[in-house]
Structure formats: C-alpha cells, structure tokens
C-alpha positions as CSV (number, residue, x, y, z in Angstrom):
1,X,0.1,-0.1,-0.1
2,X,2.9,2.6,1.0
3,X,4.2,1.9,-2.4
4,X,0.8,2.7,-3.8
5,X,0.8,5.7,-2.2
6,X,4.5,6.8,-2.9
7,X,3.8,6.1,-6.6
8,X,0.9,8.2,-6.6
9,X,2.2,11.0,-5.1
10,X,5.3,10.9,-6.9
11,X,3.3,11.1,-10.2
12,X,0.9,13.8,-8.9
13,X,4.2,16.0,-7.8
14,X,5.6,15.8,-11.2
15,X,2.3,16.4,-13.2
16,X,2.0,19.5,-11.2
17,X,5.0,20.7,-11.2
18,X,5.5,20.5,-15.0
19,X,1.6,22.1,-15.4
20,X,2.3,24.7,-12.9
21,X,5.7,25.6,-14.5
22,X,4.0,26.1,-17.6
23,X,1.2,27.9,-16.7
24,X,3.3,30.0,-14.4
25,X,5.2,31.1,-17.3
26,X,2.7,31.4,-19.8
27,X,0.7,33.6,-17.6
28,X,3.8,35.9,-16.5
29,X,4.7,35.9,-20.5
30,X,0.9,36.8,-21.4
31,X,0.8,39.6,-18.6
32,X,4.2,41.0,-19.6
33,X,3.1,41.1,-23.1
34,X,-0.2,42.9,-22.4
35,X,1.5,45.2,-20.2
36,X,3.9,46.2,-22.9
37,X,1.2,46.7,-25.1
38,X,-0.6,48.9,-22.6
39,X,3.1,50.8,-22.2
40,X,3.4,51.3,-26.0
41,X,-0.1,53.1,-26.5
42,X,0.8,55.6,-23.8
43,X,4.7,55.9,-25.4
44,X,3.0,56.5,-28.6
45,X,0.4,58.9,-27.2
46,X,3.5,60.8,-25.9
47,X,5.2,60.6,-29.2
48,X,2.2,62.3,-31.0
49,X,2.3,64.9,-28.3
50,X,5.9,65.5,-28.9
51,X,4.7,66.0,-32.6
52,X,2.2,68.5,-32.2
53,X,4.6,70.5,-29.8
54,X,6.8,70.5,-33.1
55,X,6.4,74.4,-34.4
56,X,7.6,76.4,-37.6
57,X,10.1,79.4,-36.1
58,X,12.1,82.1,-37.4
59,X,14.9,79.7,-37.8
60,X,13.0,76.7,-39.0
61,X,11.6,74.0,-36.9
62,X,11.5,74.3,-33.2
63,X,10.1,72.7,-30.1
64,X,7.2,74.3,-28.1
65,X,8.2,73.6,-24.6
66,X,5.2,74.8,-23.2
67,X,3.3,71.8,-24.8
68,X,6.0,69.3,-23.2
69,X,5.2,67.3,-20.0
70,X,6.9,68.5,-16.8
71,X,8.6,64.8,-16.5
72,X,10.9,65.6,-19.6
73,X,12.2,68.3,-17.6
74,X,13.3,66.5,-14.3
75,X,16.6,65.2,-14.8
76,X,16.4,61.4,-14.8
77,X,12.8,61.0,-14.5
78,X,12.2,58.0,-15.9
79,X,10.4,59.9,-19.3
80,X,12.8,60.9,-22.2
81,X,12.7,61.6,-25.7
82,X,14.8,62.2,-28.7
83,X,13.8,63.8,-32.1
84,X,16.0,63.6,-35.2
85,X,15.4,65.4,-38.3
86,X,17.7,66.8,-41.3
87,X,21.1,66.0,-39.6
88,X,20.4,67.3,-36.2
89,X,18.4,65.7,-33.2
90,X,17.1,67.1,-29.8
91,X,17.0,65.4,-26.5
92,X,14.9,65.9,-23.7
93,X,16.3,67.7,-20.3
94,X,15.7,64.6,-18.3
95,X,18.2,62.8,-19.9
96,X,21.1,65.1,-18.4
97,X,24.2,64.5,-20.0
98,X,23.3,60.9,-21.2
99,X,22.5,60.1,-24.9
100,X,19.0,58.2,-25.7
101,X,20.0,55.6,-28.4
102,X,18.3,55.9,-31.7
103,X,16.6,52.7,-32.7
104,X,17.8,51.4,-36.2
105,X,13.7,50.9,-37.4
106,X,10.5,52.2,-36.4
107,X,8.3,50.5,-33.6
108,X,8.8,49.0,-30.1
109,X,12.1,47.9,-28.8
110,X,11.3,44.2,-27.2
111,X,14.7,43.9,-25.6
112,X,15.1,47.0,-22.8
113,X,18.1,49.4,-23.4
114,X,20.2,50.3,-20.5
115,X,19.4,54.0,-19.8
116,X,20.6,56.5,-17.3
117,X,21.5,55.5,-14.1
118,X,21.3,51.8,-15.0
119,X,17.5,52.3,-15.7
120,X,16.0,49.7,-18.1
121,X,13.7,51.6,-21.1
122,X,11.4,50.4,-23.3
123,X,11.8,52.6,-26.2
124,X,9.3,53.5,-28.9
125,X,10.5,54.7,-32.3
126,X,8.0,56.7,-34.6
127,X,8.5,58.2,-38.1
128,X,6.7,61.5,-39.1
129,X,6.6,64.0,-41.7
130,X,5.8,67.3,-41.0
131,X,6.4,70.7,-42.5
132,X,7.9,68.5,-45.5
133,X,10.6,67.1,-43.4
134,X,11.2,63.5,-42.0
135,X,11.1,63.4,-38.4
136,X,11.7,60.6,-36.2
137,X,10.7,60.7,-32.5
138,X,11.8,58.4,-29.9
139,X,10.1,58.3,-26.6
140,X,11.3,55.9,-23.7
141,X,10.0,55.1,-20.2
142,X,11.3,53.6,-17.3
143,X,10.5,49.7,-17.1
144,X,12.7,49.2,-14.0
145,X,9.6,49.7,-11.5
146,X,7.5,47.1,-13.7
147,X,10.5,44.7,-13.6
148,X,10.8,44.7,-9.6
149,X,6.9,44.3,-9.9
150,X,7.0,41.5,-11.6
151,X,9.7,40.0,-9.4
152,X,8.0,40.4,-6.4
153,X,4.8,39.0,-8.2
154,X,6.9,35.9,-9.4
155,X,8.2,35.3,-5.7
156,X,4.7,35.5,-4.4
157,X,3.6,33.5,-7.0
158,X,5.9,31.0,-6.2
159,X,5.0,30.8,-2.6
160,X,1.8,30.6,-3.3
161,X,2.2,27.8,-5.9
162,X,4.1,25.9,-3.3
163,X,1.6,26.3,-0.4
164,X,-1.0,25.2,-3.2
165,X,1.1,21.9,-4.0
166,X,1.8,21.0,-0.5
167,X,-1.8,21.4,0.0
168,X,-3.1,19.2,-2.7
169,X,-0.4,16.8,-1.7
170,X,-1.9,16.4,1.9
171,X,-5.4,16.5,0.4
172,X,-4.1,13.8,-2.1
173,X,-2.7,11.8,0.5
174,X,-5.6,11.8,2.6
175,X,-7.8,10.8,-0.2
176,X,-5.6,7.9,-1.5
177,X,-5.3,6.6,2.4
178,X,-9.1,6.9,2.6
179,X,-9.3,5.1,-1.0
180,X,-6.7,2.6,-0.1
181,X,-8.4,1.7,3.6
182,X,-10.8,-0.9,2.4
183,X,-7.6,-2.9,0.7
184,X,-5.6,-2.3,3.8
185,X,-8.6,-3.7,5.9
186,X,-8.7,-6.6,3.3
187,X,-4.8,-7.0,3.9
188,X,-5.1,-7.5,7.7
189,X,-8.1,-9.7,7.3
190,X,-5.9,-11.9,4.9
191,X,-3.1,-12.1,8.0
192,X,-5.8,-12.6,10.5
193,X,-7.3,-15.5,8.2
194,X,-3.5,-17.0,8.1
195,X,-3.2,-16.6,11.6
196,X,-6.7,-18.4,12.6
197,X,-8.3,-15.4,14.1
198,X,-11.1,-15.6,11.6
199,X,-12.8,-18.2,8.7
200,X,-13.7,-15.4,6.0
201,X,-13.3,-12.1,5.1
202,X,-16.1,-9.1,5.9
203,X,-18.2,-8.7,3.1
204,X,-19.0,-5.1,4.0
205,X,-16.4,-3.4,1.5
206,X,-16.8,-0.9,-1.5
207,X,-18.8,-2.1,-4.5
208,X,-15.2,-2.5,-6.7
209,X,-14.0,-5.1,-3.9
210,X,-17.4,-7.2,-3.6
211,X,-16.2,-9.8,-6.4
212,X,-12.9,-10.4,-5.1
213,X,-13.9,-10.6,-1.5
214,X,-16.8,-13.2,-2.5
215,X,-14.5,-14.6,-4.4
216,X,-11.9,-15.4,-1.8
217,X,-14.9,-16.1,0.8
218,X,-16.0,-18.8,-1.5
219,X,-12.2,-20.3,-2.1
220,X,-12.1,-20.6,1.8
221,X,-15.6,-22.2,2.2
222,X,-14.6,-24.7,-0.5
223,X,-11.0,-25.3,0.6
224,X,-12.6,-25.9,4.3
225,X,-15.6,-28.2,3.0
226,X,-12.7,-30.1,0.9
227,X,-10.7,-30.5,3.8
228,X,-13.3,-31.8,6.2
229,X,-14.5,-34.4,3.4
230,X,-10.9,-35.4,2.8
231,X,-10.5,-36.2,6.6
232,X,-14.1,-37.8,7.1
233,X,-13.1,-40.0,3.9
234,X,-9.8,-40.6,5.5
235,X,-11.3,-41.9,8.8
236,X,-13.9,-44.0,7.4
237,X,-11.0,-45.8,5.1
238,X,-8.9,-46.3,8.4
239,X,-12.2,-47.3,10.6
240,X,-13.1,-49.5,7.1
241,X,-9.5,-51.2,7.0
242,X,-8.9,-51.9,10.7
243,X,-11.2,-54.2,10.9
244,X,-10.2,-56.9,8.5
245,X,-6.6,-56.0,9.4
246,X,-7.6,-57.2,13.2
247,X,-9.1,-60.3,11.8
248,X,-6.0,-61.1,9.6
249,X,-3.8,-60.5,12.9
250,X,-6.3,-62.6,14.8
251,X,-6.2,-65.4,12.3
252,X,-2.5,-65.3,12.4
253,X,-2.4,-66.0,15.8
254,X,-5.1,-68.8,15.9
255,X,-4.7,-72.1,16.6
256,X,-5.0,-73.1,13.2
257,X,-1.8,-71.7,12.1
258,X,0.1,-73.4,15.0
259,X,1.1,-76.1,12.7
260,X,2.9,-73.6,10.3
261,X,4.9,-71.3,12.5
262,X,6.5,-69.6,9.8
263,X,3.9,-68.6,7.8
264,X,2.3,-67.5,11.2
265,X,5.3,-65.4,12.0
266,X,5.4,-64.1,8.6
267,X,1.9,-62.9,8.2
268,X,2.0,-61.0,11.8
269,X,4.9,-59.4,10.8
270,X,3.8,-58.5,7.2
271,X,0.0,-57.5,8.8
272,X,2.1,-55.3,11.6
273,X,3.8,-53.5,9.0
274,X,0.7,-52.9,6.9
275,X,-1.4,-51.5,9.9
276,X,1.3,-49.5,11.1
277,X,2.0,-48.0,7.8
278,X,-1.6,-47.3,7.2
279,X,-1.8,-45.5,10.6
280,X,1.4,-43.4,9.8
281,X,0.0,-42.2,5.9
282,X,-3.6,-41.8,7.4
283,X,-1.9,-39.6,10.0
284,X,0.1,-37.7,7.2
285,X,-2.8,-36.9,5.4
286,X,-4.9,-36.1,8.1
287,X,-2.6,-32.8,8.9
288,X,-3.8,-29.5,8.0
289,X,-0.4,-28.7,6.9
290,X,-0.3,-25.0,4.9
291,X,-3.9,-24.8,4.7
292,X,-5.5,-22.1,6.8
293,X,-5.8,-23.0,10.7
294,X,-8.8,-24.2,12.3
295,X,-8.5,-22.9,16.2
296,X,-5.3,-21.5,17.2
297,X,-3.2,-23.1,19.9
298,X,-3.8,-21.0,23.2
299,X,-0.8,-22.3,25.3
300,X,-2.1,-21.0,28.3
301,X,-5.3,-22.5,27.7
302,X,-4.1,-26.0,26.4
303,X,-1.3,-27.0,28.3
304,X,-2.7,-27.4,31.6
305,X,-5.3,-29.8,30.6
306,X,-3.1,-31.7,28.6
307,X,-0.2,-32.1,31.2
308,X,-3.3,-32.8,34.0
309,X,-4.2,-35.8,31.5
310,X,-0.8,-37.2,31.2
311,X,-0.4,-36.9,35.0
312,X,-3.4,-39.3,35.2
313,X,-2.2,-41.5,32.8
314,X,1.4,-41.8,34.0
315,X,0.8,-41.2,37.7
316,X,0.8,-38.3,40.0
317,X,4.6,-39.3,40.6
318,X,6.0,-37.3,37.5
319,X,6.4,-33.2,37.9
320,X,5.1,-32.0,34.7
321,X,5.9,-28.4,34.0
322,X,5.6,-26.0,31.2
323,X,7.1,-22.4,30.5
324,X,5.4,-20.4,28.0
325,X,5.4,-16.2,27.1
326,X,1.8,-15.0,28.5
327,X,-0.5,-15.1,25.9
328,X,1.5,-16.7,23.0
329,X,-0.7,-18.3,20.4
330,X,0.9,-20.7,17.8
331,X,-0.3,-20.4,14.6
332,X,-1.1,-23.7,13.5
333,X,-4.1,-26.2,13.8
334,X,-4.9,-26.6,17.2
335,X,-5.5,-30.4,16.8
336,X,-2.2,-31.1,15.3
337,X,-0.3,-29.4,17.7
338,X,-2.1,-31.4,20.5
339,X,-1.1,-34.4,18.6
340,X,2.2,-33.4,18.3
341,X,2.8,-32.4,21.9
342,X,0.7,-35.3,22.8
343,X,3.2,-37.6,21.5
344,X,6.3,-36.0,22.6
345,X,5.1,-35.8,26.2
346,X,3.5,-39.2,26.0
347,X,7.0,-40.6,25.3
348,X,9.1,-38.2,27.7
349,X,6.6,-39.7,30.5
350,X,7.2,-43.2,29.7
351,X,10.8,-42.9,30.1
352,X,11.0,-40.3,32.9
353,X,12.0,-41.3,36.2
354,X,10.7,-38.3,37.8
355,X,10.3,-34.7,36.0
356,X,9.0,-33.7,32.6
357,X,9.6,-30.0,31.3
358,X,8.1,-28.5,27.9
359,X,8.9,-25.0,27.0
360,X,7.6,-22.9,24.1
361,X,9.4,-19.6,23.4
362,X,9.2,-17.1,20.2
363,X,12.1,-15.8,18.4
364,X,12.4,-13.4,15.5
365,X,12.5,-16.5,12.8
366,X,10.7,-19.2,15.0
367,X,8.8,-20.9,17.5
368,X,11.1,-23.1,19.7
369,X,9.3,-26.3,21.3
370,X,11.5,-27.9,23.8
371,X,10.4,-31.2,25.4
372,X,13.0,-32.5,27.9
373,X,12.8,-35.6,30.3
374,X,15.1,-37.0,33.4
375,X,14.9,-40.5,31.8
376,X,17.9,-42.7,30.3
377,X,17.8,-41.1,27.2
378,X,19.1,-42.0,23.4
379,X,23.1,-42.4,23.2
380,X,24.3,-39.8,20.8
381,X,25.9,-42.8,18.4
382,X,22.4,-43.7,17.8
383,X,20.7,-40.6,17.4
384,X,21.7,-40.3,13.7
385,X,20.5,-44.1,13.2
386,X,17.1,-42.7,14.0
387,X,16.7,-40.3,11.5
388,X,18.5,-41.9,9.0
389,X,17.3,-42.6,5.3
390,X,14.7,-45.3,5.2
391,X,13.8,-45.6,9.0
392,X,10.5,-45.6,10.3
393,X,10.5,-44.1,13.4
394,X,7.2,-45.7,14.8
395,X,8.8,-48.9,14.5
396,X,11.6,-47.9,17.2
397,X,10.8,-49.8,20.4
398,X,13.3,-48.7,22.9
399,X,14.1,-45.2,24.3
400,X,12.1,-42.4,22.8
401,X,11.2,-43.7,19.3
402,X,7.8,-44.5,19.9
403,X,5.7,-41.6,18.4
404,X,8.5,-39.7,17.0
405,X,7.3,-40.7,13.1
406,X,3.9,-38.7,13.6
407,X,5.8,-36.0,15.1
408,X,8.3,-35.8,12.3
409,X,5.7,-35.7,9.9
410,X,3.8,-33.1,11.2
411,X,7.2,-30.9,11.7
412,X,8.1,-31.9,8.0
413,X,4.8,-30.7,6.5
414,X,4.9,-27.5,8.4
415,X,8.8,-26.9,7.2
416,X,10.2,-27.1,10.5
417,X,13.3,-29.2,11.9
418,X,13.5,-31.9,14.7
419,X,16.6,-32.4,16.9
420,X,17.4,-35.0,19.5
421,X,19.8,-33.6,22.3
422,X,21.0,-34.6,25.6
423,X,19.1,-32.6,28.6
424,X,20.0,-30.8,31.2
425,X,17.7,-32.8,33.4
426,X,19.7,-35.5,32.1
427,X,17.7,-37.6,29.7
428,X,16.6,-36.6,26.1
429,X,16.0,-33.2,24.7
430,X,13.8,-32.9,21.7
431,X,13.9,-29.8,20.2
432,X,11.6,-28.6,17.4
433,X,12.0,-24.9,15.3
434,X,8.8,-24.1,13.4
435,X,9.2,-21.1,11.1
436,X,6.9,-18.1,11.6
437,X,4.0,-17.8,9.0
438,X,4.4,-15.0,6.7
439,X,1.5,-12.6,6.9
C-alpha cells in the first residue's frame, strides 16, 4: 500500500510541477506582453504630443516647451525623448548628459535598453513627416519599477504555488489513504485468516472489492469443505481397514496356524507393518499442513489440561511443568499441535523418572518447542540412526522412538526442524523449530 501511495504522490508531484511551471511562465509572459502593449499605447500618445509640439519658428522647426510634460524637464525622471530630423537631433532635459540611442527601425524595442542610472527603458520609435521634413521621434519610459513588480509577483506566485502544491499533496494523501483503506483492511483480514483468527473476510466492502472478497470467501469455504470431506473419508477408510486387519492378525495368531509357525510369524510381521504404515499415512494425510488453520493453539489454555491428562495416565509421581510466554498463541491447527505435543510428552512420561518439562518460546524467525525429561535418553551414536534414510521412527521399540514418526511428519509438513539432544535434566531433549508464518 505504501508503494502505491508513494507512486501516486510522485506522479502527482511531477504532473503538477510541469503543469504549474508551464502555466506560470505562460501567464507571466502573457501578462508582460499585455502590459508592454499598454505602455506602448502611452508611449505612442507621448510621441504624438511631441509631434504636435513641433512648430515653425523664425529659424525653422522649433519645440514649444510649453506643450511638453514636466517629466521631460526633471533629470532622470524616467521619461525621455529624442527627436531626429535633417542632420541634427534634440533630446529631453531629463536625459541630462546621457544620450538616448536611436533605434534602427520604427517600432517598439522588445529587449530593454540600458538607460541613465542603469534604468531599463522601453523605447518606441515613430517616423513622421511634418512641414515637408522627415522626423523620427523616440520616446522612452523607465521599465525598472514594472520589472521589480514582476519579480515580486513571481516570488509571491512561487510561494503561493508551493503552498498550493503542499496542500494538494496533503489532500491527495488523505484521499488516497481513505480510498485504499478497504484494501488495507482486506490485507489485515487475510493476515488474520492465516493466523486463524477468522474464517472469512467481511462482506461490508466497497462495490469494487465485492467480487474479490466474494471469490476469496468462496475459495475459503470450498477449501474448508474439501478438507473436512477428505478427513472424514480418511477416517472412514481407516475404520474400514482396521477391522479386516484385526481379523487377519487374529487369524495369524489362531490355533489353526500353529502347525505352520513360520507362515504365522510372516503373516503377523507383514500385517503389523501394513497396519503401522496405514496409521502413519492416515496421520500424514490428516494434517492441516499449509492450509489455513482452524482454532489457534492457545498455550495458556491448552497445556494445563494436556499435562493434567498425562499425569492421570502415567501417575502423579511425575512432575510435569511448562514454560511459555504469557498469552502466546501458535498459528497452526490446534488438533495437529495437540497430537504433536501429546506424542512428545507421552514418550517423555514413559521414560522419565520424575520430571518432564515443556517450553515454547518465540524467536524473531521461529517458534521453539522443547520437551525434556530425566530418563535414560538416547545415546548420541544412535540419534543419527534414528533419523537415517529409510528408518520408520514409529517402529523403534526402545528409547524415545515411539510416536516420533507422527511428530516428524507434522514438523516436515510445517517446514520445521527436529533435533534430539542431551537434556540438562539428564535424559533426552527434543528441540523443534517451526518457522513463523508470513502474513
């Protein structure tokens, strides 16, 4: 979600910066062109007034100063003129000792000319004919105040533009966050599904998400139904096969086969192996595996009852204890974990002298399950043999081999590891590391 918000924000910033810069430059250019046209109209009016101020005198053309604006009399007032005719020219007193350059062609000079005291001038040249003579009148106006106003306006516009951009980004982030909130809620609910905290997604979602949520809920219901039917079918198969196997085992031990002891022994061995293999495969197929878990395994709620049951079975002389983090819940199927811990603790109780301990602790990457006892343990030289290729652990008759086949199957399905070590209590220590489920 954060990457989507980041991409949307970057895209919006890029588009707004490009569009904002183009609009700002275009607006400033249009405004400046319009202002220049307005000033050009005033300069043309000043030029015509100067033309009217030219009168015929005793010595030829002369300038009637009474018709001139007082701005042309003050030094560096910002208003200047130059009149060219014949081989001479006149200039305004406001130029003082400066010269106003003559433009090569009639019209408005777009690029500003450097004038007195560093003033930026807007110059207009107009050509006339008066009293039979060609007259060129150039009038100029100081453009510096306008440029300063432009600079100030550009700065104000930049500040306002950045403020507007920041405000739009904040509003956009709020809008996107609200728009993506249903997706974030759906992601959290899917994580809760994986942790076993819910069985389906909420249907109260925007119209755009209704098909997706409906399909996910349908898939969840279908998966759960298929898992239930598979488990029921396996249970029925197990019950259907156990009775014939029991009959065959009974026949193999009956009086009728005493005359053929080798055949009876062979039948018993093979039928026993078939029965063990059947139980093993039924248990493997029954595991929830990587499907969504049912009820979570609440350590504080489940372990006391499990230990109390084992105490009743194996005797009150055993000291059964557990150590878990407060409120710890394991994100796997409750029935599978009860079977895993039940087999481990049952084996530990069978071989323990007086003490059995179980510990479940979370780590950043795993959940550690440790079962220890003070019994005889398994010699280190035989531990590798216990887990060697081709060995069926549920066929071990000494030590802690009984039940380890089911435990190993569950751990393998969950992608964990199982190790046998020497316990600090003196017996066997079974260490299981189960990887955390990725939400």
